[in-house]
N, C-alpha and C positions, 0 to 999 in steps of 0.2 A: 374529506380526510377523517379518520376516526380519532377518537382521544387517545387511544393506544399508540396510533402512529405518531401522532403529534408529540407525545411524551419521548418516543424512541428517537424521533430526528432531532429533539430538543439536546438530547443525551448525547448523541453522536456529534452534534454541532459544537457542544462544549468541549469534546474530546479532540476534535480536530482543529479548534481555534488556535492552540498554540503551536501546531506543527504547520497549518497552511494559512496563506492570506489569499482569500477569494473574493471576487466581486461580480455580480450578477447584473448584466445590462440588458435593458429589453424586458424586464419582467412584466411590466405592463402590457405587452403584447400576447400574454397568455390568456385565452378565453377562460373565463370561469366556469361555464357549464358548456355541457355538450360534448360528443365523442370528438376526438382528437389524436392524430399520431405525432408524436415527437421524434424527429430524425436528427441524430447527432452523429459525429465523428466519435471514434472510441480509439483511446491511446493507452489508458490505463485501468486495472481492475477497479479503482476508486471512482471512475467517471459516472456509473450509475448512482453512488452514493450522493456524488456532488449533484447531480442533476436533481435528485429527490429533494435534497436539502434547499435546491435553489427555485423550486417549483410551488406555487401555491395549492397545487393539486396533486393526488397520489399518482404516481406512474406505474402502469403494470408492465413489466418488462419481459422480453423473451430471453431465456437463458439456456445455453447449450446444455444438453443432457448430462454430459459428463461431470458437470459441477454438482448435480444433485447425488451422486455418490458419497461426497465428504458429508459426515454427520454433522458438523456445525455449520458449514456452509450451505448444505442443503437444507438445514432447518432454516436458517435466515433467509434463504431465496423462497422457500414455500411460504413463510411468514409474510414476506413481501408481496405476495399474490403473482410472483413470476410464474412463467409455465415454461416448460422444456421443449427443445426442438432437436431434432438429429439434424446436424449441418449437412452429412452425406446421406440423408435419408430417402427413402423410395418416394414414388409419385404419391402413395397413399400416405405418407408421413408429412408431405409438404400440403397435401389437401386438409389433413387434420390440423395442422398449424394455422393454415388460413381459416378453418372454421373456428378455431380457439381465438385467434384474433378478431374475428368477425363478431363472435359472442361478446366480448369485452367492449367493442365499439357500438354495438347496438344497445348495449347497456348504458350508453353515455359516459363512458369513462374514457381515461387518457392510455394509449398504448406507447411505450418507448421502445423505440427501435434503432439499431445502429446498422445501418445500410451496407457499410464496408464488410460485414458478416464475421469480423474478428479484429483484433487490435492492430493498429499500425505500427504501433510501438515507437517510432521515431517522430511522430507528430505529422507526417505528411500524407494526406488523403489518399486512399487507395481506390480502385475502381469499385464502385457500388454494386451489390447485388440485387435482382429486380424483385425481390420479395415485398418491399416497401412499396414500390410502384403497383405492384398487383393487387394488395391489400387495399391501399388507397383507391384505385381505380374501381374495384368491385364493390367497396362499401360507400363510396362518394364521401369520404371523410377529409376533413381539411388536414393540411400538414403544417407543422411547424419546426422549422429548420433551426437547429442549435449549433453553435460552433463553441468547442471545448478547448481553451486555450491554457497551455502551461502545465499538463500532467504529464508531458513527456520528460520533464525535469525530475520526475519521482522516480530515480534509479538508485540502487543500492541502498545504502543506508544514511549517506551524507546530507541527503535533503532534509532528514530530521532536525537538523541544527541550522538549515539554511532558510527554513521558512519560505519556499516558494510562491509565487503569486501566481494564481490561478483566475481565469476570466471565465465566466458562462455567459456567452453572448448569444441572446435569444432574438430571432429574427421575426418577421412578421407572416402570419398563417396564411395561407393559400389553398384554394382547391385544385385537385388534378384536372387536367382537361376532360370533358365530358366525352365517353366513348361508348356508343350504343352496344356493341358487341365486346366479346372477350378480347382481351390485349393480345396482339401479334407480338411475336418474339421480337421484332424490330420496334414496335410501338413500346413495349416494356424497356428496352434499352433505351430508348430516347427519352421516356419519361423519368427512369432511373437518372439518367445523366442530367436532366433538368432538376430533378431533386437534389443531386450532389452538387450542383453548381450553387443551389441557393445556400447550402452549408458551406462550401467553399468561399462564398462572398463574405461569411462572418469571421473566417480566419485571417491572420496574416498571410500576406503573398507567399512566404517562404514554408507555410504550412498546407497550401493548397494542393501539393502534390500533382496527379495526373490531371487536375481540373485547373491549373495554374493560368491557361489560356483562357 
């Protein structure tokens, strides 16, 4: 993490402290070097910021292409070293996304992903997309599951004076099963569900959604 990144995060933390009460659990589970994929649930736009504030390493996120069109948001996303993806892209677009993710991981950096592919808004897990499974399997990168609890309370403007409690629950890193050939569709689905179950285990029962069982 660069000095500039540390300064920006310190400023953001000071600005958010009066508005939010958040706690990080399992911070000691984060490997301090080597490539890593952080896979978390996604409820609110603030989730990436809270993850960044909660980790001892810089996270390089994927961000949907539409966000880059807004001048201020686009500038902030580019500065954060996130890269754009097309959610409804072609096969070529998906290959380019996997390539960019692979470049980040081969550089020994941290890739941040939200496997649901979009915000679930009500705090209940949605079915995961297979992208995280494919990238982890192809690169042999360990995965670190994270459960974000409480950002579903950030609705309207009422939360600004309620100071809701947020918990960033960090699990233990694990490696995807070793598969010699390219993942089949069924294997990708099974591995995705396995990854999502790890995230679900870090959430309250009511927030586990389709992975409640």
